[in-house]
FIDOGU-119329 format. One record per residue (C-alpha): chain; x, y, z. Coordinates in Angstrom, 3 decimals. Example, Ala and Ser with C-alpha at 12.3 -4.5 7.8 and 13.67 -1.06 7.14 Angstrom:
2
  unit      east     north        up
     A    12.300    -4.500     7.800
     A    13.670    -1.060     7.140
This chain:
303
  unit      east     north        up
     A    -0.313    -9.928   -12.029
     A     1.221   -13.409   -11.965
     A    -0.560   -16.380   -13.418
     A    -2.517   -18.945   -11.430
     A     0.189   -21.517   -12.064
     A     2.893   -19.269   -10.565
     A     0.781   -18.616    -7.468
     A     0.157   -22.348    -7.102
     A     3.880   -23.078    -7.268
     A     4.631   -20.395    -4.656
     A     1.944   -21.777    -2.324
     A     3.303   -25.308    -2.680
     A     6.822   -24.055    -1.947
     A     5.654   -22.153     1.126
     A     3.793   -25.192     2.445
     A     6.966   -27.243     2.086
     A     8.928   -24.604     3.997
     A     6.210   -24.562     6.647
     A     6.579   -28.299     7.184
     A    10.330   -27.837     7.639
     A    10.010   -24.981    10.134
     A     7.342   -26.839    12.081
     A     9.555   -29.913    12.303
     A    12.541   -27.827    13.395
     A    10.398   -26.189    16.055
     A     9.377   -29.593    17.416
     A    13.006   -30.783    17.445
     A    14.154   -27.601    19.201
     A    11.359   -27.977    21.768
     A    12.526   -31.519    22.541
     A    16.144   -30.396    22.958
     A    14.979   -27.476    25.081
     A    13.189   -29.754    27.540
     A    16.254   -31.989    27.806
     A    18.600   -29.030    28.211
     A    16.407   -27.692    31.012
     A    16.965   -30.910    32.974
     A    20.718   -30.640    32.421
     A    20.656   -26.981    33.445
     A    18.875   -27.722    36.728
     A    21.408   -30.425    37.543
     A    24.303   -28.118    36.604
     A    22.955   -25.324    38.839
     A    22.644   -27.679    41.806
     A    26.120   -29.113    41.254
     A    27.643   -25.642    40.895
     A    26.037   -24.540    44.165
     A    27.750   -27.400    45.989
     A    31.093   -26.544    44.350
     A    30.741   -22.876    45.282
     A    29.983   -23.837    48.888
     A    33.050   -26.067    49.063
     A    35.214   -23.370    47.519
     A    34.132   -20.886    50.196
     A    35.100   -23.385    52.870
     A    38.457   -23.932    51.176
     A    39.093   -20.179    50.918
     A    38.538   -19.819    54.653
     A    41.203   -22.429    55.423
     A    44.145   -20.473    54.046
     A    43.129   -16.876    53.254
     A    45.677   -14.738    51.469
     A    47.945   -17.641    50.545
     A    48.932   -17.525    46.834
     A    48.109   -20.519    44.625
     A    50.616   -23.252    43.941
     A    50.709   -22.503    40.190
     A    52.487   -19.172    39.745
     A    51.285   -16.904    36.931
     A    52.633   -13.407    36.317
     A    50.983   -12.654    32.967
     A    48.653    -9.665    32.653
     A    47.146   -10.769    29.334
     A    43.454   -11.598    29.040
     A    41.907   -14.657    27.448
     A    38.248   -14.816    26.417
     A    36.333   -18.013    25.721
     A    33.257   -17.365    23.559
     A    30.460   -19.957    23.583
     A    28.050   -19.789    20.639
     A    26.068   -22.203    18.498
     A    27.186   -24.454    15.678
     A    24.004   -23.876    13.660
     A    21.988   -20.839    12.725
     A    18.230   -20.243    12.502
     A    18.124   -19.088    16.132
     A    17.354   -15.394    15.735
     A    19.786   -12.896    17.263
     A    21.361   -15.445    19.593
     A    24.854   -15.309    18.059
     A    24.701   -11.638    17.041
     A    24.067   -10.625    20.662
     A    27.208   -12.471    21.776
     A    29.235   -10.741    19.031
     A    28.008    -7.297    20.096
     A    28.853    -8.057    23.738
     A    32.402    -9.129    22.846
     A    32.999    -5.876    20.916
     A    31.659    -3.907    23.891
     A    33.898    -5.851    26.281
     A    37.007    -5.101    24.216
     A    36.146    -1.387    24.055
     A    35.485    -1.100    27.800
     A    38.657    -2.963    28.789
     A    40.686    -0.983    26.222
     A    42.849    -4.006    25.508
     A    45.646    -3.981    22.971
     A    45.709    -6.755    20.345
     A    48.553    -8.514    22.170
     A    46.683    -8.311    25.491
     A    43.571   -10.191    24.388
     A    43.456   -13.726    23.053
     A    40.207   -15.427    22.092
     A    39.043   -19.035    21.895
     A    35.772   -20.096    20.306
     A    33.390   -22.871    21.252
     A    30.925   -22.950    18.372
     A    31.373   -21.991    14.732
     A    28.894   -19.092    14.456
     A    30.790   -16.697    16.730
     A    33.974   -17.592    14.857
     A    32.282   -16.619    11.585
     A    31.149   -13.274    13.010
     A    34.299   -12.297    14.923
     A    37.291   -13.939    13.253
     A    38.308   -10.720    11.474
     A    38.297    -8.589    14.637
     A    39.445   -11.290    17.076
     A    41.545   -14.028    15.429
     A    41.138   -17.372    17.174
     A    43.859   -18.861    19.324
     A    41.919   -22.114    19.492
     A    38.578   -23.372    18.213
     A    36.718   -26.016    20.214
     A    34.330   -28.212    18.261
     A    30.907   -28.722    19.837
     A    29.790   -32.017    18.380
     A    26.716   -32.566    20.547
     A    23.475   -30.600    20.711
     A    23.589   -30.887    24.504
     A    26.616   -30.254    26.745
     A    28.550   -33.149    28.218
     A    30.976   -33.142    31.182
     A    33.755   -34.657    29.055
     A    33.411   -31.864    26.506
     A    33.722   -29.149    29.156
     A    36.536   -30.969    30.931
     A    38.490   -31.154    27.674
     A    38.062   -27.404    27.098
     A    39.065   -26.625    30.689
     A    42.210   -28.750    30.536
     A    43.390   -27.218    27.254
     A    42.768   -23.688    28.558
     A    44.458   -24.550    31.875
     A    47.522   -25.725    29.955
     A    47.816   -22.280    28.374
     A    47.390   -20.727    31.813
     A    50.236   -22.806    33.244
     A    52.399   -21.771    30.295
     A    51.903   -18.152    31.435
     A    50.143   -17.161    28.207
     A    47.435   -15.233    30.088
     A    46.571   -14.270    33.638
     A    42.890   -13.328    33.318
     A    40.248   -15.678    31.948
     A    36.744   -14.600    30.941
     A    33.895   -16.571    29.421
     A    31.197   -15.110    27.170
     A    27.926   -17.002    26.941
     A    24.157   -16.538    26.920
     A    22.342   -17.057    30.211
     A    18.886   -18.582    29.915
     A    16.207   -16.869    31.989
     A    13.080   -18.540    30.621
     A    11.665   -19.852    27.359
     A    11.361   -16.349    25.883
     A    14.193   -14.358    27.470
     A    17.953   -14.761    27.635
     A    20.868   -12.498    28.532
     A    24.354   -12.507    26.997
     A    27.011   -11.889    29.619
     A    30.731   -12.194    30.317
     A    31.923   -13.795    33.547
     A    35.441   -13.827    34.986
     A    36.855   -17.231    35.909
     A    40.513   -16.460    36.664
     A    41.721   -14.927    38.982
     A    39.386   -17.041    41.038
     A    36.839   -15.244    43.191
     A    33.853   -16.934    44.881
     A    30.503   -15.824    43.532
     A    28.003   -14.185    45.922
     A    26.084   -16.714    47.963
     A    22.396   -16.302    47.114
     A    21.326   -18.483    50.004
     A    22.858   -16.057    52.502
     A    20.399   -13.346    51.388
     A    17.510   -15.148    53.047
     A    17.274   -13.417    56.430
     A    13.753   -14.519    57.314
     A    14.801   -17.875    58.714
     A    14.522   -18.245    62.447
     A    17.749   -19.006    64.325
     A    18.333   -22.654    65.192
     A    17.392   -23.689    68.690
     A    18.814   -27.208    68.799
     A    21.796   -28.399    70.766
     A    24.273   -27.650    67.984
     A    23.410   -23.941    68.060
     A    24.479   -23.734    71.672
     A    27.938   -24.908    70.668
     A    28.211   -22.660    67.594
     A    30.863   -20.481    69.266
     A    32.972   -23.429    70.290
     A    36.517   -23.326    68.916
     A    37.513   -26.424    66.966
     A    41.088   -27.401    66.162
     A    42.444   -26.858    62.682
     A    41.449   -29.679    60.340
     A    44.075   -32.157    59.221
     A    44.326   -32.211    55.438
     A    46.557   -34.146    53.141
     A    48.632   -33.115    51.347
     A    47.965   -29.598    52.735
     A    45.137   -27.024    52.859
     A    46.618   -24.965    49.983
     A    46.621   -27.940    47.620
     A    43.066   -28.844    48.661
     A    41.979   -25.247    48.098
     A    43.552   -25.115    44.637
     A    41.937   -28.437    43.733
     A    38.511   -27.149    44.795
     A    39.145   -23.921    42.888
     A    39.836   -25.890    39.712
     A    36.748   -28.031    40.245
     A    34.625   -24.915    40.777
     A    35.951   -23.314    37.586
     A    35.092   -26.496    35.653
     A    31.587   -26.483    37.162
     A    31.132   -22.828    36.178
     A    32.245   -23.659    32.638
     A    29.776   -26.543    32.449
     A    27.031   -24.318    33.886
     A    27.758   -21.667    31.246
     A    27.641   -24.314    28.520
     A    24.298   -25.605    29.878
     A    22.880   -22.063    29.973
     A    24.082   -21.420    26.420
     A    22.566   -24.656    25.086
     A    19.230   -23.974    26.795
     A    19.115   -20.403    25.475
     A    20.063   -21.585    21.978
     A    17.274   -24.157    21.738
     A    14.764   -21.702    23.199
     A    15.813   -19.078    20.629
     A    15.605   -21.595    17.779
     A    12.153   -22.727    18.878
     A    10.915   -19.132    19.030
     A    12.532   -18.331    15.680
     A    10.926   -21.336    13.975
     A     7.575   -20.467    15.541
     A     7.794   -16.944    14.113
     A     8.901   -18.325    10.752
     A     5.934   -20.715    10.658
     A     3.544   -17.882    11.499
     A     5.014   -15.681     8.742
     A     4.814   -18.539     6.239
     A     1.147   -19.077     7.090
     A     0.423   -15.373     6.575
     A     2.267   -15.330     3.271
     A     0.474   -18.501     2.153
     A    -2.908   -16.933     2.905
     A    -1.865   -13.830     0.982
     A    -0.880   -15.848    -2.100
     A    -4.094   -17.888    -1.879
     A    -6.071   -14.651    -2.010
     A    -4.022   -13.461    -4.985
     A    -4.571   -16.796    -6.751
     A    -8.310   -16.609    -6.125
     A    -8.334   -13.043    -7.433
     A    -6.449   -14.127   -10.565
     A    -8.811   -17.091   -11.080
     A   -11.851   -14.832   -10.707
     A   -10.343   -12.367   -13.184
     A    -9.821   -15.190   -15.681
     A   -13.391   -16.403   -15.209
     A   -14.742   -12.881   -15.655
     A   -12.662   -12.391   -18.798
     A   -13.830   -15.702   -20.284
     A   -17.471   -14.903   -19.499
     A   -17.037   -11.488   -21.096
     A   -15.575   -13.084   -24.220
     A   -18.423   -15.606   -24.389
     A   -21.093   -12.915   -23.986
     A   -19.386   -10.685   -26.539
     A   -19.165   -13.565   -29.009
     A   -22.853   -14.435   -28.524
     A   -23.922   -10.824   -29.049
     A   -21.816   -10.576   -32.198
     A   -23.555   -13.683   -33.559
     A   -27.025   -12.388   -32.706
     A   -26.302    -8.949   -34.133
     A   -24.353    -9.510   -37.391
């Protein structure tokens, strides 16, 4: 059994750790609330971009893009966190990347990887050497940060270094649940329109509905519909990248808040356990001292 002094030192150390984890939980909660606002704005903006991209695809269906790319290689952008203490957030991304490589059965020269965040690089650099590492300097995503990543990746695409682009990130569902997933960005394909699934709306009865079958002339676009379509495709890909970054940041702060909450609860349990052990040791010392006093008194009374 340890001494009372050792238990007291352990309890003081645990209380100090508890103050740290509680503070980190409060900081993560503040970032989580701010990232939720950014995520809502990113979702709304991405919906508008997806709608415009569908309109652009209908203008010139089947026409190849202006930028020609004949490469069959695959490039994967992995978004993770720069800091730890967020549970299995980064480990889940690493497991998903290994699963993706096995399912695609890609040779080493057919898969190139870029990292946004240092933790995934630490976990995967031996299996997937980095082509490029993007530094995430801010706790929350910014449009300039995502635009810089998109432009540097697009430069590699124009140099015919890869023809397929995927992004691995963690999608935030709520404060307690998240899902790591991999989404394809290039070749471009419009995502399913969730709003079209709502079939309970009544058909419009205004004057415009009567003219819904009217044939309109082809729109006049400058420089041409193909260039406008490619521009909207690029803007949609950037919006998807920013949306993925917003999802990843929200999931990261939610995971860190939950991890610090669990750590604080475990520290409190361990502190209570050591307090009980210290009280037991103190009571044992008191009992031993009383026994020595009584034994000494009896020895004096009975020489």
